Backbone of each chain as ProteinMPNN parsed JSONL, in Angstrom:
{"seq_chain_A": "XXXXXXXXXXXXXXXXXXXXXXXXXXXXXXXXXXXXXXXXXXXXXXXXXXXXXXXXXXXXXXXXXXXXXXXXXX", "coords_chain_A": {"N_chain_A": [[56.862, 32.418, 1.754], [55.686, 34.646, -0.586], [54.181, 37.921, -0.575], [52.463, 38.183, -2.68], [51.863, 35.545, -3.368], [50.481, 34.788, -1.071], [48.239, 36.364, -1.265], [47.136, 35.319, -3.554], [46.579, 32.676, -2.715], [44.665, 33.221, -0.789], [42.663, 34.27, -2.385], [41.983, 32.003, -3.888], [40.985, 30.29, -1.886], [38.786, 31.804, -1.032], [37.277, 31.9, -3.397], [36.721, 29.189, -3.703], [35.166, 28.71, -1.416], [32.939, 30.312, -1.964], [31.982, 29.061, -4.283], [31.387, 26.525, -3.252], [29.38, 27.151, -1.372], [27.433, 28.1, -3.099], [26.887, 25.784, -4.574], [25.876, 24.106, -2.565], [23.587, 25.502, -1.874], [22.12, 25.312, -4.196], [21.667, 22.557, -4.217], [20.089, 22.24, -1.911], [17.888, 23.738, -2.614], [16.876, 22.327, -4.767], [15.882, 20.071, -3.569], [15.089, 16.634, -2.607], [16.716, 14.425, -4.757], [15.322, 12.741, -7.612], [15.088, 9.242, -7.711], [15.591, 5.677, -8.136], [15.356, 2.79, -6.189], [16.207, -0.536, -6.05], [15.745, -3.411, -4.278], [17.114, -6.532, -3.781], [16.566, -10.136, -3.252], [19.017, -11.322, -2.544], [20.286, -9.463, -1.063], [21.423, -7.345, -2.365], [21.503, -3.982, -3.603], [20.2, -2.036, -6.116], [20.735, 1.002, -7.435], [19.225, 3.522, -9.303], [19.551, 6.416, -11.189], [17.733, 9.36, -12.368], [18.729, 9.739, -14.895], [19.012, 7.345, -16.051], [17.44, 5.268, -18.416], [15.605, 3.221, -17.783], [14.977, 3.818, -15.15], [13.838, 6.302, -15.475], [11.476, 5.661, -16.796], [10.237, 4.101, -14.819], [9.936, 5.995, -12.796], [8.204, 7.718, -14.032], [5.933, 6.104, -14.31], [5.39, 5.73, -11.615], [4.717, 8.32, -10.845], [2.366, 8.602, -12.244], [0.812, 6.748, -10.904], [0.536, 7.947, -8.382], [-0.882, 10.198, -9.141], [-3.233, 8.97, -9.981], [-4.148, 7.971, -7.587], [-4.672, 10.186, -6.084], [-7.285, 12.451, -5.981], [-8.11, 14.978, -8.431], [-6.836, 18.214, -7.795], [-6.435, 17.851, -5.101]], "CA_chain_A": [[55.764, 32.742, 0.852], [55.652, 36.083, -0.872], [52.88, 38.574, -0.341], [51.632, 37.913, -3.869], [51.379, 34.157, -3.25], [49.491, 34.775, 0.008], [47.034, 36.984, -1.823], [46.599, 34.341, -4.509], [46.003, 31.569, -1.928], [43.44, 33.764, -0.173], [41.648, 34.372, -3.441], [41.562, 30.631, -4.24], [40.147, 29.792, -0.781], [37.522, 32.551, -1.068], [36.509, 31.455, -4.57], [36.247, 27.827, -3.394], [34.074, 28.812, -0.438], [31.759, 30.861, -2.654], [31.478, 28.016, -5.178], [30.814, 25.476, -2.392], [28.121, 27.666, -0.819], [26.484, 28.162, -4.217], [26.51, 24.402, -4.896], [25.028, 23.6, -1.478], [22.3, 26.2, -1.964], [21.423, 24.7, -5.329], [21.248, 21.224, -3.788], [19.002, 22.383, -0.948], [16.71, 24.251, -3.318], [16.315, 21.302, -5.659], [15.26, 19.038, -2.742], [15.562, 15.267, -2.779], [16.743, 14.061, -6.179], [14.528, 11.566, -7.962], [15.902, 8.046, -7.949], [14.919, 4.387, -7.945], [16.143, 1.796, -5.454], [15.659, -1.898, -6.168], [16.365, -4.283, -3.272], [16.951, -7.916, -4.227], [16.606, -11.113, -2.15], [20.387, -11.646, -2.131], [20.803, -8.357, -0.252], [21.996, -6.286, -3.19], [20.664, -2.82, -3.898], [20.521, -1.401, -7.393], [20.228, 2.373, -7.428], [19.207, 4.109, -10.641], [19.223, 7.837, -11.211], [16.778, 9.71, -13.431], [19.394, 9.734, -16.208], [18.875, 5.99, -16.567], [16.171, 5.176, -19.151], [14.67, 2.341, -17.05], [14.53, 4.566, -13.968], [12.963, 7.382, -15.953], [10.186, 5.037, -17.082], [9.631, 3.706, -13.542], [9.54, 7.228, -12.089], [7.023, 8.23, -14.741], [4.815, 5.23, -13.913], [5.115, 6.027, -10.207], [4.015, 9.613, -10.797], [1.001, 8.333, -12.718], [0.115, 6.055, -9.808], [0.187, 8.949, -7.357], [-1.942, 11.036, -9.73], [-4.462, 8.173, -9.973], [-4.597, 7.794, -6.198], [-5.135, 11.456, -5.525], [-8.234, 13.158, -6.842], [-7.618, 16.254, -8.954], [-6.969, 19.382, -6.939], [-6.121, 17.583, -3.689]], "C_chain_A": [[55.684, 34.253, 0.644], [54.239, 36.627, -0.635], [51.898, 38.276, -1.492], [51.018, 36.504, -3.819], [50.283, 34.043, -2.184], [48.155, 35.304, -0.503], [46.321, 36.009, -2.772], [45.909, 33.176, -3.788], [44.69, 32.014, -1.29], [42.305, 33.827, -1.173], [41.081, 33.004, -3.81], [40.62, 30.085, -3.171], [38.782, 30.477, -0.814], [36.639, 32.072, -2.226], [35.928, 30.069, -4.335], [35.072, 27.858, -2.439], [32.79, 29.299, -1.092], [31.127, 29.793, -3.547], [30.787, 26.917, -4.384], [29.459, 25.902, -1.847], [27.04, 27.701, -1.896], [25.954, 26.756, -4.542], [25.557, 23.845, -3.837], [23.631, 24.222, -1.548], [21.45, 25.6, -3.089], [20.84, 23.338, -4.942], [20.043, 21.295, -2.853], [17.722, 22.837, -1.642], [16.049, 23.175, -4.17], [15.647, 20.169, -4.881], [15.842, 17.672, -3.008], [15.586, 14.911, -4.262], [15.905, 12.804, -6.437], [15.462, 10.393, -8.22], [15.066, 6.806, -7.692], [15.863, 3.458, -7.201], [15.474, 0.437, -5.554], [16.437, -2.808, -5.216], [16.069, -5.734, -3.653], [17.119, -8.909, -3.069], [18.021, -11.442, -1.664], [21.047, -10.509, -1.346], [21.394, -7.221, -1.057], [20.969, -5.176, -3.441], [21.143, -2.218, -5.211], [19.896, -0.015, -7.389], [20.334, 2.956, -8.825], [18.797, 5.572, -10.533], [18.285, 8.154, -12.356], [17.398, 9.737, -14.822], [19.308, 8.359, -16.862], [17.48, 5.84, -17.211], [15.135, 4.335, -18.398], [14.108, 3.076, -15.838], [13.551, 5.66, -14.364], [11.55, 6.841, -16.193], [9.462, 4.666, -15.78], [9.133, 4.935, -12.774], [8.281, 7.827, -12.713], [5.775, 7.412, -14.338], [4.399, 5.508, -12.47], [4.327, 7.32, -10.054], [2.557, 9.444, -11.234], [0.159, 7.641, -11.642], [-0.364, 7.046, -8.755], [-0.95, 9.83, -7.865], [-3.281, 10.298, -9.728], [-5.044, 8.087, -8.56], [-5.197, 9.058, -5.619], [-6.112, 12.13, -6.476], [-7.664, 14.504, -7.278], [-7.863, 17.37, -7.943], [-6.657, 19.137, -5.48], [-4.621, 17.581, -3.463]], "O_chain_A": [[55.622, 35.025, 1.602], [53.265, 35.884, -0.515], [50.69, 38.141, -1.293], [49.856, 36.291, -4.164], [49.302, 33.319, -2.352], [47.093, 34.758, -0.208], [45.095, 35.897, -2.785], [44.824, 32.741, -4.174], [43.72, 31.257, -1.26], [41.158, 33.493, -0.874], [39.878, 32.85, -4.018], [39.588, 29.494, -3.488], [37.749, 29.828, -0.648], [35.435, 31.867, -2.07], [34.79, 29.794, -4.713], [34.097, 27.129, -2.618], [31.704, 28.786, -0.824], [29.907, 29.633, -3.572], [29.731, 26.427, -4.784], [28.505, 25.124, -1.852], [25.882, 27.374, -1.639], [24.758, 26.558, -4.755], [24.562, 23.197, -4.161], [22.626, 23.551, -1.31], [20.242, 25.41, -2.951], [19.703, 23.005, -5.278], [19.098, 20.516, -2.98], [16.624, 22.388, -1.312], [14.824, 23.118, -4.281], [14.913, 19.378, -5.472], [16.936, 17.543, -3.557], [14.58, 15.078, -4.952], [15.801, 11.925, -5.581], [16.497, 10.54, -8.869], [13.982, 6.872, -7.112], [17.04, 3.354, -7.547], [14.309, 0.281, -5.186], [17.653, -2.952, -5.344], [14.911, -6.114, -3.826], [17.722, -8.588, -2.045], [18.206, -11.803, -0.502], [22.228, -10.587, -1.006], [21.829, -6.223, -0.481], [19.76, -5.404, -3.484], [22.327, -1.93, -5.392], [18.673, 0.124, -7.345], [21.389, 2.899, -9.456], [17.818, 5.911, -9.867], [18.062, 7.312, -13.227], [16.679, 9.754, -15.821], [19.505, 8.221, -18.07], [16.472, 6.235, -16.624], [13.951, 4.671, -18.367], [12.92, 2.975, -15.533], [12.563, 5.91, -13.674], [10.559, 7.48, -15.839], [8.257, 4.876, -15.641], [8.053, 4.918, -12.183], [7.417, 8.365, -12.021], [4.713, 7.971, -14.064], [3.211, 5.52, -12.145], [3.4, 7.411, -9.249], [1.646, 10.055, -10.674], [-1.033, 7.908, -11.491], [-1.507, 6.994, -8.299], [-1.867, 10.167, -7.116], [-4.33, 10.902, -9.505], [-6.259, 8.125, -8.366], [-6.099, 9.017, -4.783], [-5.795, 12.353, -7.645], [-6.839, 15.095, -6.582], [-8.926, 17.464, -7.329], [-6.611, 20.079, -4.689], [-4.167, 17.373, -2.338]]}, "seq_chain_B": "XXXXXXXXXXXXXXXXXXXXXXXXXXXXXXXXXXXXXXXXXXXXXXXXXXXXXXXXXXXXXXXXXXXXXXXXXXXXXXXXXXXXXXXXXXXXXXXXXXXXXXXXXXXXXXXXXXXXXXXXXXXXXXXXXXXXXXXXXXXXXXXXXXXXXX", "coords_chain_B": {"N_chain_B": [[-6.082, -11.762, 11.364], [-7.615, -9.275, 9.371], [-7.121, -7.668, 6.125], [-7.927, -4.99, 6.065], [-7.878, -4.244, 8.744], [-5.159, -4.585, 9.276], [-4.049, -2.606, 7.635], [-5.201, -0.35, 8.787], [-3.964, -0.352, 11.271], [-1.36, 0.041, 10.412], [-1.362, 2.665, 9.285], [-1.989, 4.023, 11.54], [0.175, 3.612, 13.224], [2.356, 4.53, 11.688], [3.322, 7.68, 10.926], [4.399, 8.682, 8.677], [3.265, 7.623, 6.447], [1.185, 8.184, 3.747], [-0.838, 7.088, 2.016], [-1.824, 3.663, 1.571], [-1.875, 0.499, -0.077], [-2.917, -2.888, -0.513], [-2.251, -5.568, -2.648], [-2.498, -8.318, -5.006], [-0.268, -10.545, -6.888], [-1.258, -10.429, -9.444], [-2.293, -7.977, -9.646], [-4.679, -7.497, -8.482], [-6.805, -5.85, -6.304], [-6.588, -6.043, -2.777], [-6.964, -4.696, -0.325], [-7.347, -1.244, 0.666], [-6.288, 2.017, 1.808], [-7.448, 4.048, 0.62], [-10.455, 5.781, 0.015], [-12.051, 5.615, -2.241], [-12.961, 2.935, -4.011], [-12.817, 2.124, -6.702], [-10.851, 3.761, -7.734], [-8.727, 2.891, -6.179], [-8.478, 0.264, -7.097], [-7.598, 0.73, -9.654], [-5.129, 1.895, -9.12], [-3.842, -0.275, -7.905], [-3.651, -2.062, -10.021], [-1.987, -0.616, -11.752], [0.26, -0.478, -10.135], [1.081, -3.14, -10.012], [1.838, -3.48, -12.651], [3.95, -1.705, -12.757], [5.737, -2.962, -11.009], [6.347, -5.211, -12.488], [7.895, -4.065, -14.43], [10.106, -3.328, -12.91], [11.432, -5.692, -12.493], [12.444, -6.209, -14.996], [14.123, -4.004, -15.233], [16.024, -4.526, -13.3], [17.327, -6.692, -14.292], [17.312, -9.988, -15.621], [18.763, -11.978, -14.344], [18.881, -11.355, -11.679], [16.322, -11.55, -10.786], [13.073, -11.055, -9.26], [12.638, -8.01, -7.492], [12.581, -7.544, -3.874], [11.919, -5.345, -2.51], [11.036, -2.033, -3.407], [11.913, 1.27, -4.097], [10.778, 4.38, -4.963], [11.875, 7.513, -5.294], [10.808, 10.801, -4.852], [10.82, 14.409, -4.862], [8.526, 15.213, -3.517], [7.736, 13.101, -1.995], [7.918, 9.525, -1.27], [7.442, 6.502, -3.105], [6.862, 3.407, -1.911], [7.397, -0.047, -2.235], [6.643, -3.325, -1.177], [7.264, -6.755, -1.445], [5.932, -9.82, -0.641], [5.64, -13.222, -0.332], [2.68, -14.087, -1.924], [1.642, -11.6, -1.883], [1.54, -7.987, -2.255], [2.498, -4.714, -1.201], [1.927, -1.267, -1.458], [2.974, 2.015, -0.718], [2.555, 5.494, -0.241], [4.719, 7.942, 0.894], [5.535, 10.688, 3.124], [7.689, 13.536, 2.243], [11.242, 12.828, 2.161], [11.36, 10.286, 3.732], [11.982, 7.997, 6.514], [13.249, 5.538, 5.169], [14.024, 2.876, 5.729], [12.667, 2.269, 8.096], [10.029, 2.622, 7.265], [9.847, 0.602, 5.325], [10.139, -1.595, 6.99], [7.815, -1.433, 8.52], [5.868, -1.757, 6.553], [6.435, -4.346, 5.682], [5.919, -5.729, 8.023], [3.199, -5.334, 8.191], [2.261, -6.815, 5.984], [3.112, -9.307, 6.833], [1.428, -9.836, 8.935], [-0.84, -10.602, 7.617], [-0.017, -12.789, 6.023], [0.854, -14.532, 7.987], [-1.476, -15.037, 9.29], [-2.87, -16.615, 7.558], [-1.837, -19.435, 7.495], [-2.671, -20.165, 10.065], [-5.413, -20.115, 9.838], [-5.721, -22.17, 8.012], [-4.825, -24.315, 9.571], [-6.794, -24.36, 11.52], [-9.016, -24.991, 9.973], [-8.273, -27.548, 9.159], [-8.225, -28.864, 11.601], [-10.908, -28.7, 12.296], [-11.954, -30.305, 10.295], [-10.84, -32.784, 11.009], [-12.032, -33.174, 13.482], [-14.673, -33.32, 12.694], [-14.588, -35.667, 11.184], [-14.012, -37.468, 13.196], [-16.297, -37.435, 14.819], [-18.23, -38.33, 13.046], [-17.227, -40.798, 12.173], [-17.656, -42.97, 14.235], [-17.445, -45.693, 14.658], [-16.09, -48.996, 15.612], [-13.872, -49.386, 14.04], [-12.574, -46.999, 13.71], [-9.546, -45.061, 13.89], [-9.149, -43.457, 16.169], [-10.738, -44.581, 18.128], [-9.582, -47.067, 18.357], [-7.069, -46.403, 19.376], [-7.833, -45.446, 21.85], [-8.84, -47.785, 23.049], [-6.537, -49.269, 23.279], [-5.136, -47.809, 25.143], [-6.635, -48.234, 27.401], [-6.217, -50.932, 27.835]], "CA_chain_B": [[-6.301, -10.326, 11.127], [-7.913, -9.023, 7.97], [-6.275, -6.665, 5.478], [-8.367, -3.65, 6.472], [-7.383, -4.019, 10.108], [-3.693, -4.452, 9.173], [-3.764, -1.28, 7.056], [-5.594, 0.657, 9.783], [-2.878, -0.332, 12.27], [-0.177, 0.607, 9.756], [-1.478, 4.126, 9.171], [-2.031, 4.564, 12.901], [1.545, 3.554, 13.756], [3.32, 5.291, 10.893], [2.851, 9.015, 10.536], [4.989, 9.082, 7.394], [2.542, 7.001, 5.331], [0.052, 8.972, 3.274], [-1.825, 6.059, 1.713], [-1.233, 2.344, 1.316], [-2.825, -0.515, -0.539], [-2.415, -4.259, -0.641], [-2.777, -6.22, -3.852], [-1.799, -9.572, -5.279], [0.696, -10.513, -7.99], [-1.95, -10.128, -10.705], [-2.743, -6.585, -9.601], [-6.048, -7.404, -7.926], [-6.794, -5.155, -5.018], [-7.043, -6.759, -1.582], [-7.506, -3.659, 0.565], [-6.657, 0.048, 0.501], [-6.701, 3.084, 2.719], [-8.169, 5.023, -0.203], [-11.897, 5.601, 0.183], [-12.631, 5.288, -3.545], [-12.554, 1.564, -4.359], [-12.497, 2.059, -8.13], [-9.548, 4.423, -7.857], [-7.749, 1.994, -5.544], [-8.283, -0.872, -8.005], [-6.783, 1.23, -10.764], [-3.758, 2.07, -8.594], [-3.289, -1.624, -7.69], [-3.331, -2.608, -11.332], [-0.806, 0.125, -12.208], [1.4, -0.835, -9.277], [1.539, -4.461, -10.45], [2.529, -3.277, -13.94], [5.232, -1.05, -12.433], [6.626, -3.975, -10.423], [6.803, -6.069, -13.59], [8.982, -3.316, -15.088], [11.298, -3.31, -12.049], [12.149, -6.955, -12.715], [13.201, -6.011, -16.248], [15.173, -3.004, -14.986], [17.07, -5.135, -12.471], [18.011, -7.76, -15.034], [16.65, -11.278, -15.39], [19.569, -12.845, -13.47], [18.619, -11.007, -10.276], [14.941, -11.923, -10.465], [12.144, -10.011, -8.811], [13.1, -7.361, -6.248], [11.677, -7.755, -2.727], [11.515, -3.998, -2.098], [11.308, -1.017, -4.422], [11.724, 2.63, -3.589], [10.815, 5.447, -5.966], [11.995, 8.739, -4.505], [10.46, 12.088, -5.477], [10.94, 15.491, -3.863], [7.261, 15.368, -2.766], [7.495, 11.901, -1.193], [8.435, 8.298, -1.887], [6.545, 5.355, -3.288], [7.574, 2.217, -1.445], [6.727, -1.32, -2.529], [7.208, -4.511, -0.537], [6.698, -7.987, -1.993], [6.123, -10.952, 0.271], [4.815, -14.351, -0.782], [1.851, -13.687, -3.068], [1.063, -10.271, -1.661], [2.367, -6.797, -2.423], [1.935, -3.516, -0.587], [2.545, -0.026, -1.929], [2.607, 3.142, 0.145], [3.144, 6.801, -0.532], [5.165, 8.538, 2.156], [5.858, 12.115, 3.137], [9.048, 13.731, 1.705], [12.386, 12.366, 2.959], [10.955, 9.363, 4.799], [13.005, 7.061, 7.011], [12.817, 4.434, 4.295], [14.22, 1.589, 6.398], [11.575, 2.094, 9.052], [8.783, 2.462, 6.499], [9.88, -0.744, 4.742], [9.922, -2.537, 8.094], [6.398, -1.366, 8.888], [5.089, -2.336, 5.453], [6.647, -5.796, 5.702], [5.2, -6.241, 9.204], [1.775, -5.306, 7.832], [2.013, -7.978, 5.121], [3.346, -10.526, 7.61], [0.218, -10.082, 9.73], [-1.791, -11.302, 6.75], [0.506, -14.095, 5.583], [0.908, -15.403, 9.17], [-2.849, -15.386, 9.656], [-3.358, -17.644, 6.633], [-1.606, -20.811, 7.953], [-3.474, -20.423, 11.255], [-6.761, -20.429, 9.359], [-5.641, -23.503, 7.412], [-4.715, -25.287, 10.666], [-8.113, -24.402, 12.154], [-9.894, -25.725, 9.062], [-7.853, -28.954, 9.204], [-8.662, -29.376, 12.9], [-12.365, -28.862, 12.211], [-12.178, -31.479, 9.44], [-10.506, -33.98, 11.788], [-13.074, -33.332, 14.503], [-15.865, -33.769, 11.975], [-14.363, -37.071, 10.81], [-14.056, -38.247, 14.433], [-17.679, -37.577, 15.293], [-19.002, -39.132, 12.091], [-16.666, -42.163, 12.139], [-17.597, -43.422, 15.625], [-17.425, -47.159, 14.705], [-14.911, -49.581, 16.255], [-12.716, -49.405, 13.132], [-11.907, -45.697, 13.61], [-8.252, -45.081, 14.574], [-9.219, -42.819, 17.477], [-11.323, -45.542, 19.066], [-8.6, -48.123, 18.583], [-6.041, -45.868, 20.285], [-8.438, -45.379, 23.171], [-8.945, -49.129, 23.628], [-5.179, -49.696, 23.629], [-4.762, -47.136, 26.389], [-7.32, -48.882, 28.524], [-5.577, -52.219, 28.065]], "C_chain_B": [[-6.608, -10.096, 9.653], [-7.105, -7.824, 7.454], [-6.633, -5.235, 5.908], [-7.837, -3.275, 7.833], [-5.863, -3.786, 10.09], [-3.317, -3.078, 8.632], [-4.115, -0.167, 8.039], [-4.5, 0.793, 10.839], [-1.636, 0.337, 11.698], [-0.235, 2.14, 9.722], [-1.542, 4.79, 10.547], [-0.612, 4.65, 13.481], [2.452, 4.532, 13.025], [2.74, 6.621, 10.415], [3.374, 9.412, 9.159], [4.261, 8.463, 6.195], [1.266, 7.777, 5.013], [-1.11, 8.04, 2.901], [-1.1, 4.751, 1.442], [-2.298, 1.426, 0.751], [-2.135, -1.847, -0.76], [-3.067, -4.881, -1.868], [-2.001, -7.507, -4.084], [-0.934, -9.451, -6.536], [0.051, -10.166, -9.331], [-2.469, -8.695, -10.748], [-4.161, -6.43, -9.082], [-5.988, -6.848, -6.515], [-7.306, -6.059, -3.898], [-7.708, -5.749, -0.634], [-6.707, -2.375, 0.378], [-7.124, 1.036, 1.552], [-7.455, 4.166, 1.943], [-9.676, 4.728, -0.12], [-12.561, 5.122, -1.123], [-12.097, 3.933, -4.033], [-12.096, 1.464, -5.823], [-11.101, 2.644, -8.387], [-8.44, 3.51, -7.305], [-7.458, 0.795, -6.446], [-7.39, -0.48, -9.174], [-5.321, 1.399, -10.332], [-3.092, 0.702, -8.417], [-2.843, -2.245, -9.011], [-2.058, -1.947, -11.89], [0.441, -0.247, -11.429], [1.971, -2.194, -9.678], [2.313, -4.349, -11.769], [3.905, -2.648, -13.7], [6.229, -2.076, -11.883], [7.161, -4.929, -11.488], [7.974, -5.387, -14.311], [10.258, -3.302, -14.235], [12.12, -4.578, -12.243], [13.007, -6.846, -13.969], [14.369, -5.059, -16.017], [16.344, -3.6, -14.206], [17.86, -6.212, -13.194], [17.436, -9.11, -14.649], [17.429, -12.159, -14.412], [19.316, -12.565, -11.983], [17.219, -11.438, -9.836], [14.123, -10.737, -9.996], [12.671, -9.346, -7.538], [12.104, -7.616, -5.107], [11.186, -6.419, -2.172], [11.879, -3.027, -3.206], [11.023, 0.349, -3.813], [11.837, 3.623, -4.751], [10.805, 6.768, -5.196], [11.687, 9.968, -5.354], [10.653, 13.177, -4.426], [9.687, 15.599, -2.985], [6.975, 14.174, -1.855], [8.034, 10.677, -1.9], [7.336, 7.263, -2.032], [7.346, 4.115, -2.908], [6.738, 0.975, -1.726], [7.433, -2.413, -1.74], [6.488, -5.73, -1.105], [6.973, -9.111, -1.013], [5.123, -12.047, -0.075], [3.956, -13.897, -1.979], [1.316, -12.273, -2.966], [2.071, -9.155, -1.887], [1.686, -5.643, -1.693], [2.675, -2.312, -1.16], [2.059, 1.094, -1.023], [3.272, 4.408, -0.363], [3.492, 7.443, 0.799], [5.305, 10.049, 2.017], [7.283, 12.297, 2.583], [10.132, 13.298, 2.704], [11.988, 11.405, 4.074], [12.16, 8.598, 5.35], [12.649, 5.74, 6.338], [12.933, 3.078, 4.984], [13.079, 1.269, 7.343], [10.253, 1.843, 8.323], [8.718, 1.063, 5.87], [9.564, -1.798, 5.81], [8.434, -2.603, 8.451], [5.507, -1.993, 7.814], [5.21, -3.861, 5.45], [5.897, -6.43, 6.883], [3.7, -6.31, 8.927], [1.43, -6.523, 6.973], [2.141, -9.284, 5.902], [2.116, -10.885, 8.456], [-0.798, -10.876, 8.91], [-1.298, -12.688, 6.386], [0.614, -15.06, 6.763], [-0.481, -15.867, 9.567], [-3.365, -16.532, 8.799], [-3.102, -19.075, 7.123], [-2.44, -21.154, 9.175], [-4.897, -20.826, 10.856], [-6.8, -21.826, 8.749], [-5.613, -24.581, 8.496], [-6.076, -25.487, 11.331], [-9.082, -25.213, 11.295], [-9.576, -27.221, 9.103], [-8.327, -29.613, 10.495], [-10.168, -29.652, 12.891], [-12.703, -30.114, 11.405], [-11.957, -32.764, 10.221], [-11.573, -34.251, 12.837], [-14.354, -33.851, 13.88], [-15.768, -35.236, 11.622], [-14.488, -37.97, 12.038], [-15.489, -38.512, 14.859], [-18.514, -38.434, 14.354], [-18.525, -40.587, 12.076], [-16.544, -42.733, 13.541], [-17.573, -44.951, 15.781], [-16.148, -47.681, 15.33], [-13.672, -49.556, 15.375], [-11.983, -48.079, 13.077], [-10.622, -45.695, 14.428], [-8.324, -44.511, 15.979], [-9.736, -43.808, 18.52], [-10.326, -46.643, 19.396], [-7.529, -47.672, 19.563], [-6.55, -45.882, 21.714], [-8.487, -46.751, 23.829], [-7.569, -49.663, 24.019], [-4.745, -49.093, 24.957], [-5.365, -47.826, 27.597], [-6.673, -50.207, 28.873], [-4.212, -52.019, 28.668]], "O_chain_B": [[-5.941, -10.656, 8.783], [-6.499, -7.078, 8.224], [-5.758, -4.388, 6.087], [-7.403, -2.146, 8.06], [-5.349, -2.912, 10.789], [-2.371, -2.455, 9.115], [-3.412, 0.841, 8.119], [-4.151, 1.899, 11.25], [-0.947, 1.093, 12.383], [0.726, 2.817, 10.086], [-1.197, 5.961, 10.702], [-0.251, 5.627, 14.136], [3.218, 5.269, 13.646], [1.805, 6.669, 9.616], [2.871, 10.351, 8.543], [4.608, 8.75, 5.049], [0.404, 7.993, 5.865], [-2.222, 8.188, 3.408], [0.089, 4.738, 1.123], [-3.481, 1.561, 1.066], [-0.964, -1.927, -1.131], [-4.269, -4.74, -2.095], [-0.979, -7.756, -3.444], [-0.876, -8.394, -7.165], [0.718, -9.672, -10.24], [-3.015, -8.252, -11.758], [-4.773, -5.371, -9.22], [-5.229, -7.311, -5.663], [-8.316, -6.746, -4.046], [-8.849, -5.927, -0.207], [-5.541, -2.408, -0.017], [-8.212, 0.907, 2.112], [-8.026, 5.083, 2.533], [-10.102, 3.574, -0.178], [-13.504, 4.331, -1.101], [-10.934, 3.812, -4.416], [-11.107, 0.798, -6.13], [-10.3, 2.096, -9.144], [-7.366, 3.383, -7.894], [-6.311, 0.36, -6.545], [-6.542, -1.254, -9.619], [-4.399, 1.085, -11.086], [-1.915, 0.538, -8.741], [-1.787, -2.871, -9.094], [-1.176, -2.619, -12.423], [1.537, -0.323, -11.983], [3.187, -2.386, -9.687], [3.315, -5.036, -11.973], [4.889, -3.006, -14.347], [7.407, -2.065, -12.24], [8.297, -5.396, -11.398], [8.919, -6.047, -14.744], [11.363, -3.268, -14.775], [13.349, -4.55, -12.169], [14.141, -7.322, -14.007], [15.466, -5.271, -16.534], [17.5, -3.232, -14.417], [18.942, -6.597, -12.752], [17.111, -9.346, -13.485], [16.838, -12.993, -13.726], [19.516, -13.437, -11.137], [16.973, -11.661, -8.651], [14.432, -9.582, -10.289], [13.1, -10.033, -6.611], [10.926, -7.872, -5.352], [10.181, -6.357, -1.463], [12.907, -3.18, -3.866], [10.029, 0.549, -3.113], [12.862, 3.69, -5.43], [9.826, 7.092, -4.524], [12.243, 10.143, -6.439], [10.648, 12.892, -3.228], [9.776, 16.028, -1.834], [6.065, 14.235, -1.029], [8.552, 10.779, -3.011], [6.432, 7.161, -1.203], [8.377, 3.816, -3.511], [5.531, 0.952, -1.485], [8.66, -2.432, -1.643], [5.263, -5.741, -1.23], [8.114, -9.326, -0.604], [3.914, -11.817, -0.106], [4.497, -13.37, -2.952], [0.615, -11.802, -3.862], [3.279, -9.339, -1.735], [0.461, -5.599, -1.58], [3.895, -2.337, -1.325], [0.898, 1.127, -0.614], [4.402, 4.388, -0.85], [2.673, 7.485, 1.717], [5.204, 10.602, 0.921], [8.017, 11.315, 2.463], [9.954, 13.391, 3.919], [12.253, 11.679, 5.245], [13.222, 8.56, 4.727], [11.867, 4.942, 6.854], [12.052, 2.229, 4.846], [12.587, 0.141, 7.387], [9.467, 0.976, 8.707], [7.668, 0.42, 5.88], [8.827, -2.753, 5.567], [7.874, -3.68, 8.656], [4.525, -2.669, 8.12], [4.228, -4.575, 5.246], [5.321, -7.512, 6.764], [3.019, -7.233, 9.374], [0.42, -7.185, 7.211], [1.394, -10.236, 5.677], [1.804, -12.057, 8.665], [-1.522, -11.716, 9.444], [-2.059, -13.654, 6.431], [0.484, -16.271, 6.582], [-0.648, -16.957, 10.114], [-4.193, -17.327, 9.245], [-4.04, -19.87, 7.171], [-2.876, -22.295, 9.325], [-5.499, -21.73, 11.436], [-7.763, -22.572, 8.929], [-6.271, -25.615, 8.379], [-6.468, -26.606, 11.662], [-9.864, -26.014, 11.807], [-10.479, -28.057, 9.085], [-8.771, -30.761, 10.495], [-10.639, -30.671, 13.395], [-13.598, -30.881, 11.761], [-12.743, -33.707, 10.133], [-11.972, -35.395, 13.058], [-15.037, -34.705, 14.447], [-16.746, -35.974, 11.742], [-14.997, -39.087, 11.95], [-15.859, -39.632, 15.211], [-19.395, -39.173, 14.793], [-19.34, -41.505, 11.978], [-15.428, -42.963, 14.005], [-17.669, -45.458, 16.898], [-15.214, -46.913, 15.562], [-12.552, -49.685, 15.871], [-10.906, -47.992, 12.486], [-10.584, -46.25, 15.526], [-7.651, -45.002, 16.885], [-9.238, -43.865, 19.644], [-10.227, -47.096, 20.536], [-7.123, -48.418, 20.453], [-5.847, -46.26, 22.651], [-8.211, -46.881, 25.022], [-7.447, -50.423, 24.98], [-4.093, -49.739, 25.777], [-4.736, -47.986, 28.643], [-6.583, -50.577, 30.044], [-3.507, -52.991, 28.938]]}, "name": "protein", "num_of_chains": 2, "seq": "XXXXXXXXXXXXXXXXXXXXXXXXXXXXXXXXXXXXXXXXXXXXXXXXXXXXXXXXXXXXXXXXXXXXXXXXXXXXXXXXXXXXXXXXXXXXXXXXXXXXXXXXXXXXXXXXXXXXXXXXXXXXXXXXXXXXXXXXXXXXXXXXXXXXXXXXXXXXXXXXXXXXXXXXXXXXXXXXXXXXXXXXXXXXXXXXXXXXXXXXXXXXXXXXXXXXXXXXXXXXXXXX"}
């Protein structure tokens, strides 16, 4: 391996580490992602992310429920 | 055990549950940990409507889900459906969902298990009442007794 290739490999590893650290930081900052889990009697689990229209509607309804349960300002 | 007692035990056992309420399939409130009854009734009604939407989201071939989890960064809304009763609870962020579901189901089971016992007690009372009123020689209990003596 030439000196130039070594330098290039080092740069790739460093760039990957920086990108990975940035991604992890973003994930930690954003907290738990919103999602819906539906568990059925046959043991199957249907997971829907917020990009799914049905999940978006359910998450919206859920948020409204929490708002109803909690008095304003609490 | 009544619903209030079951919910009190639930919130005592589980530190991750913020509030919980029990309602029926029509959205009528049975009991809640929320102090404001009117508010709790409104939440129960909304929760029943939300559960109706989950059935549509899952597809008609799968039927009604038995558990539903809505996850938010601030906490999760967990629903458990058992027989004619439903329970919904708001948890703290990142709950141990499996444990919370188990506790919610156990809470509902306390109520559904109590029902048959009450039915059995009522049936026993009815039989005892029939025995005391029907004390003639034609009553089956008396006939059994006379057979034993013979």
